[in-house]
C-alpha positions as CSV (number, residue, x, y, z in Angstrom):
1,X,0.0,0.0,0.0
2,X,1.4,3.4,-1.0
3,X,2.1,5.9,1.8
4,X,1.8,8.9,-0.5
5,X,-1.3,10.3,1.1
6,X,-2.8,13.3,2.8
7,X,-1.0,14.1,6.0
8,X,-1.8,15.5,9.4
9,X,0.6,17.1,11.9
10,X,-1.0,18.6,15.1
11,X,0.8,19.7,18.2
12,X,-0.9,18.5,21.4
13,X,0.0,18.1,25.0
14,X,-0.9,14.5,24.9
15,X,1.7,11.7,24.9
16,X,2.7,10.6,21.4
17,X,0.8,7.5,20.6
18,X,1.5,7.6,16.9
19,X,-1.8,9.2,16.0
20,X,-2.5,12.9,15.4
21,X,-5.6,14.4,17.1
22,X,-7.7,16.5,14.7
23,X,-10.9,17.1,16.7
24,X,-14.0,15.5,18.2
25,X,-17.4,14.6,16.8
26,X,-20.2,12.8,18.5
27,X,-18.1,12.7,21.7
28,X,-15.2,10.9,20.1
29,X,-11.8,12.1,18.9
30,X,-11.2,11.9,15.1
31,X,-7.7,11.3,14.0
32,X,-5.6,11.2,10.8
33,X,-3.3,8.2,10.6
34,X,-1.3,9.3,7.6
35,X,2.2,10.8,7.6
36,X,3.3,14.3,6.9
37,X,5.4,14.7,3.8
38,X,9.0,15.7,4.5
39,X,10.4,19.1,3.6
40,X,12.4,17.3,0.9
41,X,9.3,15.7,-0.6
42,X,7.4,19.0,-0.5
43,X,10.3,20.9,-2.1
44,X,10.8,18.2,-4.8
45,X,7.1,18.2,-5.8
46,X,7.0,22.0,-5.9
47,X,10.1,22.0,-8.2
48,X,8.6,19.4,-10.5
49,X,5.4,21.4,-10.8
50,X,7.2,24.6,-11.6
51,X,9.5,22.9,-14.1
52,X,6.7,21.1,-15.9
53,X,4.3,24.0,-16.1
54,X,7.1,26.4,-17.1
55,X,8.1,24.2,-20.1
56,X,4.5,23.5,-21.0
57,X,3.5,20.1,-19.9
58,X,2.1,17.3,-22.1
59,X,4.1,18.1,-25.2
60,X,4.0,21.9,-24.9
61,X,0.3,22.3,-24.4
62,X,-1.1,25.1,-22.3
63,X,-1.3,24.4,-18.6
64,X,-4.7,23.3,-17.4
65,X,-6.5,26.0,-15.4
66,X,-9.8,24.4,-14.6
67,X,-12.3,21.9,-16.0
68,X,-14.8,19.2,-15.1
69,X,-13.6,16.1,-13.3
70,X,-15.6,12.9,-13.5
71,X,-16.4,11.4,-10.0
72,X,-16.9,7.8,-9.4
73,X,-18.7,7.4,-6.0
74,X,-18.3,4.1,-4.2
75,X,-20.6,3.6,-1.2
76,X,-19.5,0.8,1.2
77,X,-22.0,-0.5,3.6
78,X,-22.1,-3.3,6.2
79,X,-24.0,-6.5,5.5
80,X,-26.9,-5.1,7.5
81,X,-27.0,-1.9,5.4
82,X,-25.3,0.5,7.8
83,X,-23.6,3.3,5.8
84,X,-26.1,3.3,3.0
85,X,-26.5,6.6,1.1
86,X,-29.3,7.8,-1.1
87,X,-28.9,9.5,-4.4
88,X,-30.0,12.7,-2.6
89,X,-27.1,12.3,-0.1
90,X,-24.6,11.9,-2.9
91,X,-26.1,14.8,-4.8
92,X,-25.8,17.0,-1.7
93,X,-22.2,16.1,-1.4
94,X,-21.6,16.9,-5.1
95,X,-23.2,20.3,-4.6
96,X,-20.9,21.1,-1.7
97,X,-17.9,20.1,-3.7
98,X,-19.0,22.2,-6.7
99,X,-19.8,25.2,-4.5
100,X,-16.4,25.0,-2.7
101,X,-14.4,24.8,-5.9
102,X,-16.5,27.1,-8.1
103,X,-14.1,30.0,-7.8
104,X,-11.1,27.9,-8.8
105,X,-12.6,26.9,-12.2
106,X,-12.8,23.2,-11.2
107,X,-16.1,21.4,-11.2
108,X,-17.1,17.8,-10.5
109,X,-19.5,15.7,-12.5
110,X,-21.0,12.5,-11.0
111,X,-20.1,9.8,-13.6
112,X,-21.0,6.6,-11.7
113,X,-22.3,5.4,-8.4
114,X,-22.1,1.9,-6.9
115,X,-22.9,0.3,-3.5
116,X,-21.0,-2.6,-2.1
117,X,-22.0,-4.5,1.1
118,X,-18.7,-5.7,2.7
119,X,-18.2,-5.8,6.5
120,X,-14.4,-5.8,6.2
121,X,-14.3,-2.8,3.8
122,X,-16.9,-0.9,5.8
123,X,-14.5,-0.4,8.7
124,X,-11.5,0.0,6.4
125,X,-8.3,1.3,8.0
126,X,-5.6,3.4,6.4
127,X,-3.0,1.4,4.6
128,X,-4.8,-1.9,5.2
129,X,-5.3,-5.0,3.1
130,X,-9.0,-4.1,3.1
131,X,-8.1,-0.7,1.5
132,X,-6.0,-2.4,-1.2
133,X,-8.7,-5.0,-1.9
134,X,-11.5,-2.4,-2.0
135,X,-9.7,-0.1,-4.4
136,X,-8.5,-3.0,-6.6
137,X,-12.1,-4.1,-7.0
138,X,-13.8,-0.8,-7.4
139,X,-11.5,2.0,-8.7
140,X,-12.6,3.3,-12.1
141,X,-10.9,5.5,-14.7
142,X,-7.5,7.1,-15.1
143,X,-5.4,9.8,-13.4
144,X,-7.9,12.5,-14.0
145,X,-10.9,10.6,-12.6
146,X,-11.8,11.2,-8.9
147,X,-12.8,8.0,-7.0
148,X,-14.5,8.7,-3.7
149,X,-15.2,5.9,-1.2
150,X,-17.4,6.3,1.8
151,X,-17.3,3.9,4.8
152,X,-17.3,3.8,8.6
153,X,-13.6,4.3,8.8
154,X,-11.5,2.4,11.3
155,X,-9.3,4.2,13.8
156,X,-11.7,7.2,14.2
157,X,-10.6,8.7,10.9
158,X,-12.5,11.4,9.0
159,X,-10.8,10.6,5.8
160,X,-7.6,10.5,3.7
161,X,-6.5,11.0,0.2
162,X,-3.6,10.3,-2.2
163,X,-1.5,13.1,-3.7
164,X,-1.4,13.6,-7.5
165,X,2.4,13.0,-7.7
166,X,1.9,9.4,-6.4
167,X,-0.4,8.3,-9.3
168,X,2.4,7.3,-11.7
169,X,3.9,4.9,-9.1
170,X,0.7,3.7,-7.4
171,X,-2.3,4.2,-9.8
172,X,-4.5,1.7,-8.1
173,X,-4.3,3.5,-4.8
174,X,-5.5,6.8,-6.2
175,X,-8.5,8.4,-4.6
176,X,-10.3,9.8,-1.6
177,X,-11.8,7.9,1.3
178,X,-14.2,9.7,3.7
179,X,-16.4,8.9,6.7
180,X,-19.9,8.3,5.4
181,X,-21.5,10.3,8.3
182,X,-19.5,13.4,7.2
183,X,-21.7,14.0,4.2
184,X,-24.2,16.8,4.5
185,X,-26.8,16.0,7.1
186,X,-24.8,13.1,8.6
187,X,-24.1,12.4,12.2
188,X,-20.5,13.5,12.5
189,X,-21.2,17.0,13.7
190,X,-19.4,19.4,13.6
191,X,-18.0,17.7,10.5
192,X,-21.3,16.9,8.8
193,X,-21.7,19.6,6.1
194,X,-19.7,17.8,3.4
195,X,-16.3,19.6,3.8
196,X,-14.4,16.5,4.8
197,X,-14.7,15.7,1.1
198,X,-13.8,19.2,0.1
199,X,-10.6,19.0,2.3
200,X,-9.6,15.5,1.1
201,X,-10.2,16.4,-2.6
202,X,-7.9,19.4,-1.9
203,X,-5.1,16.9,-1.1
204,X,-6.1,14.9,-4.2
205,X,-5.6,18.1,-6.2
206,X,-2.2,18.7,-4.7
207,X,-2.7,20.9,-1.6
208,X,-1.1,20.5,1.8
209,X,-2.5,21.6,5.1
210,X,-2.3,25.2,5.9
211,X,-0.3,24.3,9.0
212,X,2.3,22.2,7.1
213,X,5.7,23.0,8.5
214,X,4.5,25.2,11.3
215,X,5.9,28.7,11.9
216,X,9.5,28.2,11.0
217,X,9.5,25.9,8.1
218,X,8.6,26.3,4.4
219,X,5.0,25.8,5.2
220,X,2.6,24.7,2.5
221,X,4.5,26.7,-0.2
222,X,1.4,28.9,-0.8
223,X,2.3,32.5,-0.4
224,X,-1.3,33.7,0.5
225,X,-2.0,31.2,3.2
226,X,-0.4,32.7,6.4
227,X,1.8,30.4,8.5
228,X,0.1,28.5,11.2
229,X,1.8,26.7,14.1
230,X,-0.8,23.9,14.4
231,X,-4.2,22.9,13.2
232,X,-7.2,25.0,14.4
233,X,-10.4,23.5,15.7
234,X,-13.8,24.9,16.1
235,X,-13.8,28.4,14.6
236,X,-11.3,30.5,16.7
237,X,-11.7,33.9,15.1
238,X,-8.5,36.0,15.6
239,X,-6.2,33.1,16.2
240,X,-2.6,34.0,15.5
241,X,-0.1,31.3,16.3
242,X,2.8,32.5,14.1
243,X,3.8,36.1,14.8
244,X,6.6,38.5,13.8
245,X,7.6,40.1,10.6
246,X,8.3,36.7,9.0
247,X,4.8,35.5,9.7
248,X,2.2,38.2,8.9
249,X,-1.5,37.6,9.0
250,X,-3.9,35.7,11.3
251,X,-4.2,32.0,11.0
252,X,-6.2,30.9,7.9
253,X,-9.0,29.3,9.9
254,X,-11.5,29.7,7.1
255,X,-9.4,27.8,4.7
256,X,-10.6,24.4,3.5
257,X,-7.2,22.9,4.2
258,X,-7.3,23.7,8.0
259,X,-9.1,21.5,10.5
260,X,-11.9,23.9,11.7
261,X,-15.5,23.0,11.8
262,X,-17.3,22.7,8.5
263,X,-19.3,25.8,9.1
264,X,-16.1,27.8,9.5
265,X,-14.5,26.7,6.3
266,X,-15.3,28.6,3.1
267,X,-12.2,29.5,1.0
268,X,-9.4,28.4,-1.2
269,X,-6.9,31.1,-1.9
270,X,-5.6,32.3,-5.3
271,X,-2.3,30.7,-4.6
272,X,-4.0,27.4,-3.8
273,X,-5.9,27.6,-7.1
274,X,-2.6,28.0,-9.0
275,X,-1.1,25.1,-7.1
276,X,-4.0,22.8,-8.0
277,X,-3.8,23.9,-11.6
278,X,-0.1,23.1,-11.7
279,X,-0.4,19.7,-9.9
280,X,-3.3,18.6,-12.2
281,X,-1.3,19.7,-15.3
282,X,1.8,17.9,-14.1
283,X,0.5,14.7,-12.8
284,X,-3.1,14.1,-13.9
285,X,-3.9,15.8,-17.3
286,X,-3.5,13.4,-20.2
287,X,-2.0,10.6,-18.0
């Protein structure tokens, strides 16, 4: 199983148990079990994107700056039917995605939907044999097709995603997995307005967390997302964890790539839009 996936790094006062706390819903902590890309990885990917887009990727064609992405929606349920989603549920999630990405020029079109009852896949864990088996059986399309899987994720996870630069090496792993109760109207409040998918698709499009690298590192390499020491929870207006001349601006708590409540998130920046365009051009368009 590839480890090139969306990553979480959160500073807490808790002992390090190998999992990173990202909040609570329904009285339980939700965690992200994937690793943070190293500074070297982040730098290398950024360099590749800049080089490929500067030369004109795909045989000199103009860089992609938006378009419509086909979505293949895979609903995993238990044998008793837990986790089932209606066409209205899926439609509501698609609307949230399209509203969130409208300003970027990217839109999402539901191309197919399937439902699979499988108890082992329903509680799929990150990097597990069940994840491999599920994706091997269900994944559809090529590098520019978005596969979304919903399940009752193991390990108290909200979701995870693969980065675009991993597709060439691990094409069968590509996609986004989200907690089924995070869809609009689900039970995972305050993460039940559909923005778990927005966030994870951001990773699939090439974005890192706004708090990547903290205050002193290279951050997420997006100039218009202010540095942030750690993930924000709730909606802490005025939060400013990175100060001084090197770190202007309040924490970007409204950004879809932070960890605030769904009703707090409402923006991708212009710089993030450019990064998504470059990553799609470099790793997904025409592949």
